[in-house]
N, C-alpha and C positions, 0 to 999 in steps of 0.2 A: 431612531425606531425602524428605519427602512433597512438595516443589516439583514433581518430576517429574509428579505426578498432574496438575498445572495445565494441561498441554496438552491433555489429555483433557477439560478443564472448559470450553474454550473454545468459546462458542456460534457463533462465525464461522469456518466452514471456509475453506478455500483457495479453493475453489469458489465459496462463498457470497459472499465478497469481491469475486471477480471479476464476477459475476453483478450485484452491486449497483453497483460502479464502472463496469461497461459500461453499464448503465441511465444513471446518472448523466452519463456522458460523451457518451451520444447524445442526452439532455434538453439538456446545455448546447449541443451542437452544433448539433442539428435542431430541437429543441424537443418532440421525440416519440420514443418507442422502441416498436418492436414486436418480437415474438418473432423474427422472421427477421433484424431488425436486430441484436440481442443476439447471435444464433446466428454472424451472420457476423462481426461483431466479435471474438469469442471463437474462431471458427474450429472451431466444433461444429455438431452438428445441432439442428436445430430441436427434436426430440424430446428431446434432453438438456437444452435449455433449458427446455423446457415442464414436465418432472419436477421441475428445480429451483425453478422460480417457482411451481409449486404450494404447495411447501413455504414459500417466501418469503411466499406471499400468506397461506396458514394463519397464519403467525408475525406477520401484521400488517406486513411490512417493505415489500411490493410491494402496489400497487393496479392493478387494471386497469378501464378506462372502457368503455362500451358499443361504441364503435369498436374495440377490443381494444388501444387503446395502454396502455402501461406507463408507471407512475409510480412514485414512491418515497413512502412515507408518511413522517412527520416523523422517525421513528425510522430509517427505512431510510435516509434524505438523510443524517441525522446520521452514522450508522455509514459510510456512503461517504465522506463528508467527511473522516471522522477515518482510514479506510484510505488516501485519498489523500495526506494530511498526512503521516501516518507513512512513507509510502513516499517522499515527496519529502526528507524529513528523512533517512532513512537513506540514500537515495542520495547526498546531500550529504556526510554522513560517510565513506561508503565512497570516494567518488571524491574529493572536495577534501581530506580530513584523511588518510584512508589512502593514497591515490593509486591505488586500484583503477580499472581501465580501466571507462569509462562504461557499455559494454553489461553487464559483468560485475557492476558495482554496481547496474544495475537489475535484472538477474536475481535477486541475492543480496536485495536490497530486497524484490522481488516475495514472495520466499520467507518473508519474516518480517512483513510489512506488518500482517497480520490477527492475528498472534500477540503483538507487543511492547506493552507496556501504555503507557498515556496517560502516566503518570507518568514511564518510561524515556524515552518521546520527548520529553517536555517537557526532560528534563534534558539529551538530546543536542541538541536546539534551544538550550538555553542554552549549552551548550560551544560550539556553532558561532557563536553569537553572541560569545561569549568570544574565540574565534579570529579573528573580524573586528575586534574592538576594539584599541585601542591596547595594552592591557595584554595581549592575548592573541596578538597579531601576533609577538611574540619566541618564544614558546612554539611556534607554528605553525610557523614557520620554521626553529626548531632541531629539532624534529620530523621536518619534511619532509628536511632534511638527514641526520638520522640514518636515516630510512628510505630514503633513496636509497644511503646508504653500505652499509646493511646488505643491501640488494638486491644491490648490486654485488658484495659479499662471498659472496654464494651462487651467483653464475654461476661 
């Protein structure tokens, strides 16, 4: 019954996850990231970004150079990549296996990407690989038929 407390113990909040991933995305696309770029990408004010970045710098997850360009520490980059991986994995599970519409799958994956454990993500990834394998294809197809029949029955 103590598992409900785990939610509050997560050091990466939804906002922190988005800031780290935004910086990583900007670095990948342009080779640099500035406060204004992060704000524009997230659709929030520069002031809001600055407040969050202050915390992330103190935690050693974000670095800033003398030109005020943002970067990720090794730990920050590792967290951002883990969040990206978790989101991609959950989007695939929701959309490809459960048949959730792509936009909704993206929204739902975004809600849990920073909360789900690495162990659970690895298990989901293994299940997706199984579904793609010859052994899993029959199971996947049978579930898809069941899912579609069950959905038709609710209409």
